[in-house]
C-alpha positions as CSV (number, residue, x, y, z in Angstrom):
1,M,116.2,173.9,16.5
2,Q,119.5,175.1,17.8
3,L,120.7,173.9,21.1
4,F,123.4,175.6,23.3
5,N,124.6,172.1,24.2
6,F,127.0,173.2,27.0
7,S,127.1,176.8,27.8
8,F,128.7,179.1,30.3
9,S,127.5,182.5,31.6
10,Y,129.5,185.3,33.0
11,A,126.5,187.5,33.7
12,G,125.2,188.6,37.1
13,F,128.8,188.6,38.4
14,Y,129.7,190.9,41.3
15,G,133.1,189.5,42.5
16,R,136.7,190.0,41.6
17,P,136.8,190.0,37.8
18,W,138.4,187.0,36.1
19,S,141.6,187.5,34.1
20,M,141.9,187.0,30.4
21,D,144.0,183.9,30.9
22,Q,141.4,182.5,33.3
23,R,138.6,182.9,30.7
24,K,140.8,181.3,28.0
25,V,141.2,178.2,30.3
26,L,137.4,178.0,30.5
27,F,137.1,178.2,26.7
28,Q,139.0,174.9,26.5
29,C,137.1,172.9,29.1
30,W,134.7,170.0,28.6
31,G,132.9,170.9,25.4
32,L,131.9,174.5,26.2
33,N,130.3,176.0,23.1
34,T,128.9,179.3,24.3
35,Y,130.2,182.2,26.4
36,L,127.7,184.9,27.6
37,Y,129.4,188.1,28.6
38,G,127.4,190.4,30.9
39,P,129.3,191.1,34.1
40,K,127.9,193.8,36.4
41,D,131.5,194.9,37.0
42,D,131.5,196.3,33.5
43,L,129.5,199.5,34.2
44,K,128.8,199.9,30.5
45,H,126.9,196.7,30.5
46,R,124.2,197.9,32.9
47,L,124.5,201.2,34.8
48,L,126.2,203.1,32.0
49,W,124.7,201.2,29.1
50,R,124.3,204.3,26.9
51,E,128.1,204.9,26.8
52,V,130.2,203.4,24.1
53,Y,133.5,201.7,24.9
54,S,136.8,203.6,24.7
55,P,139.5,202.4,22.2
56,E,141.3,200.6,25.1
57,E,138.1,198.9,26.2
58,E,137.3,198.0,22.6
59,A,140.7,196.3,22.3
60,Q,140.1,194.2,25.4
61,L,136.6,193.2,24.3
62,R,137.8,192.4,20.7
63,T,140.5,190.1,22.1
64,L,138.0,188.2,24.2
65,I,135.6,187.8,21.2
66,V,138.4,186.6,18.9
67,E,139.8,184.2,21.5
68,A,136.3,182.7,22.0
69,Q,135.7,182.3,18.3
70,S,139.1,180.8,17.7
71,R,138.3,178.1,20.1
72,G,134.9,177.3,18.5
73,L,132.8,179.2,21.1
74,R,129.8,181.4,20.4
75,F,130.4,184.7,22.1
76,V,127.2,186.3,23.3
77,Y,127.3,190.0,24.3
78,A,124.5,190.9,26.8
79,L,123.3,194.4,27.6
80,S,120.9,195.4,30.5
81,P,119.3,198.7,29.8
82,G,116.1,198.1,31.8
83,Q,116.9,200.1,34.9
84,D,116.4,203.5,33.3
85,I,115.5,203.1,29.6
86,V,112.6,205.1,28.2
87,F,111.1,202.6,25.8
88,S,109.3,205.3,23.8
89,S,112.3,207.5,23.5
90,A,113.8,207.6,20.0
91,C,117.0,208.9,21.6
92,D,117.4,205.9,24.0
93,L,116.6,203.5,21.1
94,T,119.3,205.2,19.0
95,L,121.9,205.0,21.8
96,L,121.0,201.3,22.3
97,K,121.5,200.6,18.6
98,R,124.8,202.5,18.6
99,K,126.1,200.5,21.5
100,L,125.3,197.1,20.0
101,R,126.5,198.2,16.6
102,Q,129.9,199.0,18.2
103,V,130.1,195.5,19.7
104,S,128.9,194.0,16.4
105,D,131.7,195.8,14.6
106,L,134.2,194.1,17.0
107,G,133.2,190.8,15.6
108,C,130.4,189.8,17.9
109,Q,127.5,187.9,16.2
110,A,125.3,186.9,19.1
111,F,123.5,189.2,21.5
112,A,121.2,189.3,24.6
113,I,118.9,191.9,25.9
114,L,118.3,191.5,29.7
115,F,115.3,193.0,31.5
116,D,115.7,191.0,34.8
117,D,115.5,192.5,38.3
118,I,113.9,195.8,37.3
119,D,110.8,197.7,38.4
120,H,107.6,196.9,36.5
121,S,106.4,200.5,36.5
122,M,106.6,202.7,33.4
123,C,107.1,206.4,33.1
124,Q,104.2,208.6,31.8
125,A,105.6,208.7,28.2
126,D,105.8,204.9,28.1
127,S,102.4,204.5,29.5
128,E,101.0,206.6,26.8
129,A,102.9,204.8,24.0
130,F,102.4,201.2,25.1
131,S,99.5,199.2,26.4
132,S,101.7,197.3,29.0
133,F,105.2,196.9,30.3
134,A,105.6,193.7,28.3
135,H,104.5,195.4,25.1
136,A,107.2,198.1,25.6
137,Q,110.0,195.5,26.1
138,V,108.9,193.3,23.2
139,N,108.6,196.3,20.9
140,V,112.2,197.5,21.6
141,T,113.6,193.9,21.5
142,N,112.0,193.2,18.1
143,E,113.3,196.4,16.7
144,I,116.9,195.8,17.9
145,Y,116.7,192.2,16.6
146,R,115.8,193.5,13.1
147,F,118.4,196.3,13.3
148,L,121.2,193.7,13.9
149,G,120.1,191.7,10.9
150,E,118.2,189.0,12.8
151,P,121.3,187.2,14.1
152,P,121.0,183.4,14.6
153,V,121.4,183.8,18.4
154,F,119.5,186.6,20.1
155,L,118.4,186.2,23.7
156,F,115.7,188.0,25.7
157,C,115.5,187.8,29.5
158,P,112.0,188.8,30.7
159,T,111.3,190.5,33.9
160,E,109.2,187.5,34.9
161,Y,112.0,185.0,34.4
162,C,110.9,182.3,36.8
163,G,107.6,180.8,38.2
164,S,107.8,182.6,41.5
165,L,108.0,186.0,39.8
166,C,104.9,185.4,37.6
167,S,101.6,187.1,38.5
168,P,99.3,185.5,39.1
169,S,100.9,182.3,37.7
170,V,103.0,181.1,34.8
171,S,100.0,180.0,32.7
172,K,97.8,183.1,33.5
173,S,100.5,185.8,33.5
174,P,99.5,188.6,31.1
175,Y,103.2,189.6,30.8
176,L,104.3,186.1,29.6
177,Q,101.3,185.8,27.3
178,T,102.3,189.1,25.6
179,V,105.9,187.9,25.3
180,G,104.8,184.6,23.8
181,E,102.5,186.1,21.3
182,D,104.4,189.2,20.2
183,L,108.1,188.4,20.5
184,L,109.5,187.3,17.2
185,P,109.7,183.5,17.1
186,N,113.4,183.2,16.5
187,I,114.3,185.2,19.6
188,T,115.1,182.9,22.5
189,V,113.5,183.6,25.9
190,I,115.6,183.0,29.1
191,W,114.0,181.1,32.1
192,T,115.5,180.0,35.4
193,G,112.8,177.5,36.4
194,S,110.2,177.6,39.2
195,K,112.4,179.9,41.2
196,V,115.4,182.1,40.8
197,I,117.5,179.2,42.1
198,S,115.6,176.1,41.2
199,R,116.3,173.0,43.2
200,K,115.0,170.8,40.4
201,L,114.2,171.1,36.7
202,S,112.1,168.5,35.0
203,V,110.4,168.1,31.6
204,D,107.0,168.4,33.2
205,C,107.9,171.7,35.0
206,L,109.0,173.2,31.6
207,A,105.9,172.2,29.6
208,E,103.8,175.0,31.1
209,V,106.3,177.8,30.4
210,E,107.0,176.4,26.9
211,S,103.3,176.5,26.1
212,V,102.8,180.1,27.2
213,L,106.0,181.3,25.6
214,Q,105.2,179.4,22.4
215,R,108.8,178.3,22.1
216,P,111.2,176.1,24.1
217,P,113.0,178.3,26.7
218,L,116.7,178.6,27.4
219,I,117.5,177.8,31.0
220,W,119.7,180.3,32.8
221,D,120.8,178.0,35.7
222,N,121.7,179.8,38.9
223,L,122.5,176.5,40.7
224,H,126.1,177.4,41.4
225,A,125.8,181.2,41.4
226,N,126.9,182.7,44.8
227,D,126.9,186.4,44.2
228,Y,123.9,186.8,46.5
229,D,125.7,185.6,49.6
230,S,129.4,186.4,50.3
231,R,129.7,183.5,52.8
232,R,128.5,180.8,50.5
233,L,130.3,178.7,47.9
234,F,128.9,175.9,45.8
235,L,131.4,173.1,44.9
236,G,128.8,170.3,44.5
237,P,127.9,168.5,41.2
238,F,125.4,169.6,38.6
239,K,122.3,168.0,40.1
240,G,118.5,168.0,40.0
241,R,118.3,168.4,36.2
242,E,117.0,165.5,34.1
243,P,119.4,164.8,31.2
244,Q,116.3,164.5,29.0
245,L,115.7,168.2,29.4
246,R,118.1,169.0,26.5
247,S,115.5,167.9,23.9
248,H,113.0,170.4,25.4
249,L,115.3,173.4,25.5
250,R,117.0,175.8,23.2
251,G,120.0,175.8,25.5
252,L,121.3,175.9,29.1
253,L,123.5,178.6,30.5
254,L,125.3,178.0,33.8
255,N,125.8,181.0,36.0
256,P,128.9,180.2,38.1
257,N,130.5,181.0,41.4
258,C,132.2,184.4,41.4
259,E,135.5,182.7,42.3
260,F,137.2,181.2,39.2
261,E,138.8,178.2,41.0
262,A,135.5,177.2,42.6
263,N,134.0,176.2,39.2
264,Y,136.0,173.1,38.3
265,I,133.4,170.6,39.6
266,P,130.3,172.5,38.5
267,L,131.6,172.8,34.9
268,H,133.1,169.3,34.8
269,T,129.9,167.7,36.0
270,L,127.8,169.8,33.7
271,G,129.9,168.3,30.9
272,S,129.1,164.8,32.1
273,W,125.4,165.7,32.3
274,Y,125.4,166.9,28.8
275,R,127.2,163.9,27.4
276,A,124.8,161.6,29.3
277,G,121.9,163.3,27.7
278,K,123.4,162.8,24.2
279,E,123.9,159.1,24.5
280,E,121.4,157.0,22.7
281,R,122.1,153.9,24.8
282,K,120.1,153.9,28.0
283,D,122.1,151.4,30.1
284,E,123.1,152.3,33.6
285,E,126.7,153.4,32.7
286,C,125.4,156.1,30.3
287,E,122.8,157.5,32.7
288,Y,123.9,160.6,34.5
289,C,124.7,160.0,38.2
290,P,125.7,163.1,40.2
291,D,127.8,161.1,42.6
292,R,129.7,159.3,39.8
293,A,130.2,162.6,38.1
294,L,131.4,164.2,41.3
295,S,134.0,161.4,41.8
296,A,135.3,161.8,38.3
297,A,135.5,165.6,38.7
298,L,137.3,165.2,42.0
299,H,139.8,162.8,40.4
300,D,140.7,165.3,37.7
301,W,140.7,168.3,40.1
302,M,143.1,166.7,42.5
303,E,146.0,167.0,39.9
304,E,145.2,170.7,39.4
305,L,144.8,171.5,43.1
306,N,148.3,170.3,43.9
307,Q,150.0,172.0,41.0
308,P,152.3,174.9,42.0
309,L,150.2,177.4,40.2
310,Q,150.3,181.1,40.9
311,A,147.2,183.2,40.5
312,V,147.1,185.4,37.4
313,C,147.4,189.1,38.1
314,V,145.9,190.4,34.8
315,D,142.6,192.2,35.6
316,I,140.3,192.7,32.6
317,R,137.7,194.7,34.4
318,L,137.0,197.7,32.2
319,N,138.1,201.0,33.6
320,S,140.0,199.5,36.5
321,N,143.5,198.7,37.7
322,P,145.1,195.3,38.6
323,S,144.2,194.0,42.1
324,A,146.8,195.5,44.5
325,V,145.8,193.1,47.2
326,K,146.5,190.0,45.2
327,E,149.9,191.4,44.1
328,E,150.7,192.1,47.7
329,W,149.8,188.5,48.6
330,E,152.0,187.1,45.9
331,E,154.9,189.4,46.9
332,R,154.4,188.2,50.5
333,D,154.5,184.6,49.3
334,G,157.8,185.2,47.5
335,E,159.3,186.9,50.6
336,N,158.3,184.0,52.8
337,K,159.9,181.4,50.5
338,R,163.1,183.4,50.2
339,S,163.6,184.1,53.9
340,N,161.6,181.4,55.6
341,Q,160.6,184.1,58.1
342,P,157.0,185.1,59.0
343,S,155.9,188.5,57.9
344,Q,154.3,190.6,60.6
345,P,150.9,192.2,59.9
346,N,150.3,195.8,60.6
347,H,147.7,195.0,63.3
348,Q,148.1,193.3,66.6
349,P,145.5,191.7,68.8
350,P,144.0,193.3,71.9
351,G,146.4,193.3,74.8
352,S,149.5,194.1,72.7
353,R,151.2,197.3,71.8
354,P,152.9,198.3,68.5
355,G,156.6,197.5,68.4
356,A,156.5,195.3,71.5
357,P,159.4,192.9,71.7
358,S,158.5,189.2,71.1
359,G,160.5,188.0,74.1
360,G,160.5,184.5,75.5
361,S,161.1,181.0,74.0
362,R,157.6,180.9,72.6
363,G,158.2,184.0,70.5
364,Q,161.5,182.6,69.3
365,K,159.9,179.4,68.2
366,A,157.2,181.3,66.3
367,Q,159.9,183.0,64.2
368,G,160.5,179.7,62.3
369,R,156.9,179.5,60.9
370,G,156.0,181.2,57.6
371,I,152.6,182.7,57.2
372,C,151.7,180.9,53.9
373,G,154.7,179.2,52.4
374,G,152.7,177.3,49.8
375,K,154.3,173.8,49.8
376,G,151.6,171.4,51.1
377,L,149.4,168.9,49.4
378,L,145.6,168.6,49.7
379,S,144.5,165.0,50.2
380,E,141.4,163.6,48.4
381,S,139.7,163.2,51.7
382,Q,140.2,166.9,52.5
383,V,138.9,167.9,49.1
384,R,135.8,165.8,49.6
385,L,135.4,167.5,53.0
386,L,135.7,170.9,51.3
387,V,133.1,170.0,48.7
388,G,130.8,168.5,51.3
389,L,130.9,171.6,53.4
390,H,130.2,173.9,50.4
391,Y,127.8,171.8,48.3
392,L,124.7,173.2,46.8
393,P,122.1,175.9,47.7
394,H,119.4,173.5,48.7
395,E,121.5,170.5,49.8
396,H,124.4,169.9,52.1
397,G,127.1,167.3,51.5
398,P,127.6,164.4,53.9
399,S,130.1,166.1,56.1
400,A,128.0,169.2,56.6
401,Q,124.9,167.1,57.3
402,K,126.8,165.2,60.1
403,L,128.1,168.5,61.5
404,L,124.6,170.0,61.7
405,Q,122.9,166.9,62.9
406,D,125.3,166.2,65.7
407,L,125.4,169.8,66.9
408,T,121.6,169.9,67.0
409,W,121.4,166.6,68.9
410,L,124.1,167.5,71.4
411,K,122.6,170.9,72.2
412,S,119.1,169.4,72.5
413,N,120.3,166.6,74.8
414,C,122.9,168.6,76.9
415,Q,120.9,167.6,80.1
416,L,122.5,164.2,79.8
417,V,125.8,165.6,80.9
418,S,124.6,168.6,82.9
419,A,125.4,168.7,86.6
420,N,122.6,171.1,87.1
421,T,119.7,169.1,85.7
422,K,116.7,168.7,87.9
423,K,115.3,165.8,86.0
424,T,115.9,162.1,86.6
425,P,119.7,161.4,86.4
426,P,120.5,160.2,82.9
427,Q,121.4,156.6,82.2
428,K,124.9,155.6,81.3
429,V,123.8,154.7,77.8
430,G,122.5,158.2,77.2
431,I,125.8,159.7,78.5
432,D,127.9,157.4,76.4
433,E,125.9,158.4,73.3
434,W,126.3,162.1,74.1
435,R,130.1,161.6,74.6
436,G,130.3,159.6,71.4
437,R,128.5,162.2,69.2
438,A,130.6,165.0,70.8
439,S,133.8,163.1,70.0
440,R,132.7,162.8,66.4
441,L,131.8,166.4,66.1
442,L,135.1,167.6,67.7
443,S,137.0,165.3,65.3
444,L,135.2,166.9,62.3
445,C,135.9,170.4,63.6
446,E,139.6,169.4,63.9
447,D,139.4,168.2,60.3
448,I,138.0,171.6,59.2
449,A,141.0,173.3,61.0
450,Q,143.4,171.0,59.2
451,L,141.6,171.7,55.9
452,H,142.1,175.4,56.5
453,C,145.8,174.8,57.2
454,S,146.2,172.7,54.0
455,V,144.5,175.3,51.8
456,V,146.7,178.1,53.1
457,G,149.9,176.0,52.8
458,G,148.9,174.4,49.5
459,A,151.1,174.6,46.4
460,N,148.3,176.1,44.2
461,R,148.2,179.7,45.3
462,A,145.3,180.5,42.8
463,V,143.1,178.1,44.8
464,L,144.2,179.8,48.0
465,Y,143.2,183.2,46.9
466,D,139.7,182.1,45.7
467,L,138.8,179.6,48.4
468,Y,140.5,181.0,51.5
469,P,137.7,183.4,52.7
470,Y,135.3,180.5,52.8
471,V,137.5,177.9,54.6
472,W,138.6,180.7,57.0
473,D,135.0,181.6,57.8
474,L,134.0,178.0,58.4
475,R,137.2,177.3,60.5
476,N,136.3,180.1,62.8
477,T,132.7,179.1,63.2
478,A,133.8,175.5,63.8
479,L,136.2,176.7,66.5
480,V,133.2,178.3,68.3
481,A,131.1,175.2,67.9
482,K,133.8,173.0,69.2
483,A,134.4,175.2,72.2
484,F,130.7,175.3,72.9
485,I,130.4,171.5,72.8
486,C,133.4,171.1,75.1
487,W,131.9,173.6,77.5
488,L,128.5,171.7,77.5
489,G,130.5,168.5,78.1
490,C,131.9,170.0,81.3
491,G,128.3,169.9,82.7
492,K,128.1,173.6,83.7
493,T,125.1,174.6,81.6
494,T,121.8,175.4,83.2
495,G,120.1,175.3,79.8
496,A,118.7,178.8,80.3
497,D,119.0,179.8,76.6
498,L,120.2,177.0,74.4
499,L,117.7,177.2,71.7
500,G,119.7,179.5,69.4
501,V,117.8,181.2,66.6
502,E,114.7,179.4,65.2
503,S,114.5,179.7,61.5
504,E,113.5,177.7,58.5
505,P,116.4,176.3,56.4
506,W,117.8,178.5,53.7
507,V,116.3,181.8,54.9
508,F,119.5,183.0,56.5
509,K,122.9,183.6,54.9
510,G,126.2,181.8,55.3
511,G,125.5,178.2,54.2
512,V,126.9,175.6,56.7
513,S,128.7,178.3,58.6
514,G,125.5,180.3,58.9
515,E,123.5,177.3,60.0
516,V,126.1,176.4,62.7
517,Q,126.0,180.0,63.8
518,M,122.2,179.9,64.2
519,L,122.4,176.8,66.3
520,L,124.5,178.6,68.9
521,P,122.8,180.7,71.6
522,I,124.5,183.8,70.3
523,G,123.7,183.1,66.7
524,S,121.6,186.2,66.0
525,S,124.7,188.4,66.5
526,S,126.0,188.4,63.0
527,E,128.7,190.9,63.7
528,L,130.5,188.3,65.8
529,F,130.7,185.9,62.8
530,S,130.8,188.1,59.7
531,H,134.2,189.8,59.3
532,P,136.6,190.0,56.4
533,P,139.4,187.5,56.5
534,P,143.0,188.7,57.3
535,L,144.9,190.2,54.4
536,F,147.7,187.7,54.8
537,P,146.6,184.1,55.6
538,T,148.3,182.0,58.3
539,S,148.4,178.2,58.3
540,R,148.9,178.1,62.1
541,L,146.5,175.7,63.8
542,Y,144.4,177.0,66.7
543,N,142.2,175.5,69.3
544,I,139.7,177.0,71.7
545,R,138.7,175.0,74.8
546,P,137.4,175.4,78.3
547,Y,140.0,176.2,81.0
548,H,141.7,173.4,83.0
549,S,143.4,174.0,86.3
550,K,146.7,172.9,84.7
551,D,146.6,176.0,82.5
552,K,147.0,178.4,85.4
553,V,150.8,178.4,85.2
554,E,150.8,179.2,81.5
555,L,148.2,181.9,81.9
556,Y,150.0,183.6,84.7
557,R,153.2,183.6,82.7
558,M,151.4,185.1,79.7
559,V,149.8,188.0,81.5
560,R,153.1,188.7,83.2
561,Q,154.7,188.9,79.8
562,L,152.0,191.3,78.6
563,H,152.4,193.4,81.7
564,L,156.1,193.7,81.2
565,R,155.7,194.6,77.5
566,T,153.0,197.2,78.2
567,Q,154.9,198.8,81.1
568,G,158.3,198.4,79.6
569,G,159.6,197.0,82.8
570,Q,161.9,194.2,83.9
571,E,161.1,190.8,85.4
572,S,163.1,191.7,88.5
573,S,160.8,194.7,89.1
574,I,157.9,192.3,90.1
575,A,158.4,191.3,93.7
576,H,156.4,188.1,93.4
577,P,156.0,186.1,90.2
578,D,152.3,185.5,90.8
579,V,151.2,189.0,91.7
580,I,150.2,190.0,88.1
581,G,148.3,186.8,87.5
582,D,146.6,186.9,90.9
583,R,145.4,190.4,90.2
584,C,144.3,190.0,86.6
585,L,143.2,186.4,86.4
586,G,143.1,184.9,89.8
587,P,139.6,185.7,91.0
588,C,137.9,184.4,87.9
589,L,140.0,181.2,87.7
590,A,139.4,180.5,91.4
591,L,135.7,181.5,91.7
592,C,134.1,181.0,88.2
593,P,136.5,178.9,86.1
594,E,133.6,177.5,84.0
595,Y,133.5,180.8,82.1
596,S,137.2,180.8,81.2
597,F,138.3,179.7,77.7
598,I,141.8,179.1,76.4
599,L,143.3,179.8,73.0
600,E,146.2,177.7,72.0
601,D,148.3,176.9,68.9
602,E,151.0,174.4,68.2
603,L,153.3,176.2,70.7
604,G,150.9,176.3,73.6
605,V,148.6,178.9,75.2
606,C,148.5,182.2,73.3
607,G,145.4,183.8,74.6
608,C,142.5,183.6,77.0
609,V,139.1,185.1,77.8
610,L,137.6,185.1,81.3
611,G,134.0,185.7,82.1
612,I,131.9,186.4,85.2
613,L,128.2,185.5,84.8
614,D,126.8,187.6,87.7
615,V,129.1,190.4,88.8
616,R,127.1,191.2,92.0
617,S,127.4,187.7,93.5
618,F,130.9,187.4,92.3
619,A,132.0,190.6,94.1
620,K,130.5,189.2,97.4
621,R,132.3,185.9,97.0
622,C,135.5,187.7,96.2
623,Q,135.4,189.8,99.3
624,A,134.5,186.8,101.4
625,T,137.2,184.3,100.1
626,W,139.6,185.7,97.6
627,M,140.8,188.8,99.2
628,P,141.5,187.2,102.6
629,A,143.5,184.5,100.7
630,M,145.5,187.3,99.0
631,R,146.3,189.0,102.3
632,D,147.6,185.8,103.6
633,K,149.6,185.1,100.4
634,Y,151.2,188.5,100.4
635,P,152.0,189.3,104.1
636,P,152.8,192.9,105.0
637,K,156.3,193.8,103.7
638,G,156.3,197.5,103.2
639,A,154.9,199.7,100.4
640,T,154.9,197.1,97.7
641,H,152.5,194.9,99.7
642,C,150.1,197.7,100.4
643,E,150.1,198.8,96.7
644,N,149.4,195.2,95.4
645,I,146.6,194.6,97.9
646,L,145.1,198.1,97.2
647,L,145.1,197.4,93.4
648,M,143.4,194.1,93.9
649,E,140.7,195.7,96.1
650,E,140.2,198.4,93.5
651,D,139.7,195.8,90.8
652,Q,136.8,194.4,92.8
653,G,135.2,197.8,93.2
654,E,131.5,198.3,92.8
655,Y,129.7,199.1,89.5
656,P,126.4,201.1,89.4
657,D,123.2,199.1,89.6
658,S,122.0,200.8,86.4
659,L,125.0,199.2,84.6
660,L,124.6,195.8,86.1
661,Y,120.8,195.7,85.5
662,H,121.4,195.6,81.7
663,F,124.9,194.1,81.7
664,P,125.2,191.6,84.6
665,S,128.3,189.9,83.2
666,Q,131.9,190.9,82.7
667,L,134.8,189.7,80.6
668,R,138.5,190.1,80.2
669,L,140.4,189.2,77.0
670,D,144.2,188.7,76.7
671,A,146.3,187.6,73.7
672,L,149.9,187.5,72.8
673,P,151.3,190.0,70.2
674,E,152.7,187.2,68.1
675,L,149.1,186.0,67.4
676,V,149.1,186.6,63.7
677,D,145.5,185.8,62.9
678,I,143.5,188.5,64.6
679,S,140.2,186.7,63.8
680,V,140.8,184.1,66.5
681,S,140.6,186.7,69.1
682,R,137.1,187.5,67.9
683,T,136.3,183.7,67.8
684,L,137.7,183.3,71.4
685,L,135.5,186.1,72.6
686,T,132.5,184.6,70.8
687,A,133.0,181.3,72.6
688,L,132.7,183.0,76.0
689,L,129.6,185.1,74.9
690,T,128.0,181.8,73.8
691,A,128.5,180.3,77.2
692,L,127.2,183.3,79.1
693,K,124.2,183.6,76.9
694,A,123.5,179.8,77.3
695,N,123.3,180.3,81.1
696,G,121.0,183.3,80.9
697,S,123.1,186.4,80.7
698,Q,121.4,189.3,78.9
699,G,124.5,191.6,78.6
700,V,128.2,191.8,79.2
701,F,130.7,194.6,79.7
702,C,134.4,195.1,80.0
703,E,136.7,197.9,81.1
704,V,139.3,199.3,78.7
705,Q,141.9,202.0,79.2
706,P,141.0,205.0,76.9
707,T,144.6,205.0,75.5
708,D,144.2,201.4,74.3
709,R,142.8,202.3,70.9
710,Q,143.4,198.9,69.3
711,R,141.2,197.2,71.9
712,L,138.6,199.8,71.7
713,E,138.4,199.4,68.0
714,F,138.4,195.7,68.2
715,L,135.4,195.6,70.6
716,T,133.5,198.3,68.8
717,K,133.5,196.2,65.6
718,L,132.0,193.3,67.6
719,G,129.0,195.4,68.8
720,F,130.3,196.8,72.1
721,L,129.3,200.4,72.8
722,E,130.7,202.8,75.4
723,I,128.3,202.9,78.3
724,L,130.4,204.5,81.1
725,R,133.6,206.3,81.6
726,G,136.0,206.7,84.6
727,E,133.4,208.0,87.0
728,A,132.3,204.3,87.4
729,R,135.6,203.5,89.2
730,S,138.1,205.4,91.3
731,R,140.5,205.3,88.3
732,E,140.4,206.2,84.7
733,G,138.7,203.6,82.4
734,V,136.1,203.2,79.7
735,V,133.3,200.6,80.2
736,L,132.1,199.0,77.0
737,G,129.0,196.8,76.9
738,R,126.8,194.8,74.5
739,L,123.5,193.1,75.0
740,L,123.3,189.4,74.3
């Protein structure tokens, strides 16, 4: 019985296609002996299966086949005609034979026919010609197998390819019984296990399917496949598969991560698994241990991660051009290294205007920092953190487990540090435990931020391009979680809505990032968390935290800068240095500072978001205390005084009850133009919405000038809708709101 002792699958692939050079690298790794080609990016593999390859496509495919065979690999060409084939059609059968004959003439000697993920129903012609759907598939498969000369390797993927898809069960499935009885015995049947993504595979669980199929199956293992969730990556070891399986299988195919650089550990540990299964000795050293295999893979991967490797720009996707985005990234890298100057993106954050001068010492300091220079080293502890946060579909690594456990506990026990609790005052022991767990979680969030920085600044640019979207996504989610825990620690929560989204594990997308999201009060708002990463990565470190009174000077200076840039004015034109800050930020910082969050980087404060939980009560407090204080601070001195006080009073104008009924809360967001990573503005806003939702707000609004298109676009992407125009105020303005 032939065994695919260590195989690799490129089928079911939806991501950026791998280059020819990348595939050649895989052909040399750790004892691979089979390569299955069936990417969904190749339209002529599935959607346009009837069409033959052009001469240029033939040349590409022939090169791949020859390269695989020269390295001792079996090249398996897979075709998926099941979506629209008419099984009884002589024309379709002729086209199918023509297509496979073309690939055979290129030198391919192994084939696969895939009928996965298709509708079970048959057209009228097929219903008249065949007694069942299974009979139709088996009939065509057998004929193709004979047509190709009964090749030594011919694979068949059934529509019921795992236990959960079998009706009514594996042993009683009429479909599988027909396959087992009528499919020619030398055709190998593909199986994924009890589920599409099986947590475990054992000898016992395969006995049933082997019996009904009347042959040992070939496992198509989706353990590390991530094409079903764009926010998940699986860097953990090959696990949950007994090494003794190999003697009960015709082979094992591993369906990988879409990102090439993410597959080092999965393939390395699969090689260790296979070698352990071959060993005749049964001492402890020869037994497969996922943790030992992971450590060995990490040791070898470290050298590659810190090699100054550029990503390959050759794109072998049939009928496509090389990736322009990746070329642009590499060109940007080169420019940064030559000039040591940061490149400015084409977008600016809300609160800025195109072409605004950078101005000030902070802007001058920022000029010395490149966006992604590519000269840092990833430490082993950082790589372990990376793997632990992106482990396996059914299991988190240690770092991810700690993050989720601590966040869950801190949220559930926030009454220990809440100043508003009506229960018995907490004991010091409970407070100390809360503070200790919070400190540990905040430290882990900082490590995630440092990991993001190291990946962006790392020497291996190929790793950056493949892993960056995932570390970027988790960094932003960790920033929100960190800000939320810091806010809880300030004791301002009422615990009105801290439960987040209740859900069983694994039913929502996003992996660790998604689970952290769901633990937050605003977790069901996916548009706040799921955005594409910036085109040009930045290694700048950011922090989001609650406002402290000492931040007032910096915030006043920032909004004064923004005002001058927007108005194109001079510093001397402002009579009093505090007047802009008092007008824009003062009321919130004085009357409800608990809903103010600060964004800072290595150079200091670079943004802020201010919130008002209850606009009605806030307006009353403002008229009673804030405005009298302003009249005292700015005594009558002519027209300038009157204008400033009038503008402050207008800012506290009334909003319609119909608006405040659904949107009782208000926010203001400001960020400096030199803020390169636009995503942190979204993350900053999300931190405030989390706090407002936690204390019972059901909706929030903000006012934007209709000419500020960047801010309007930014908020619209985050779920804000226009609910009122200028008639709500005495001056022109668009009111945008979103429910929480």
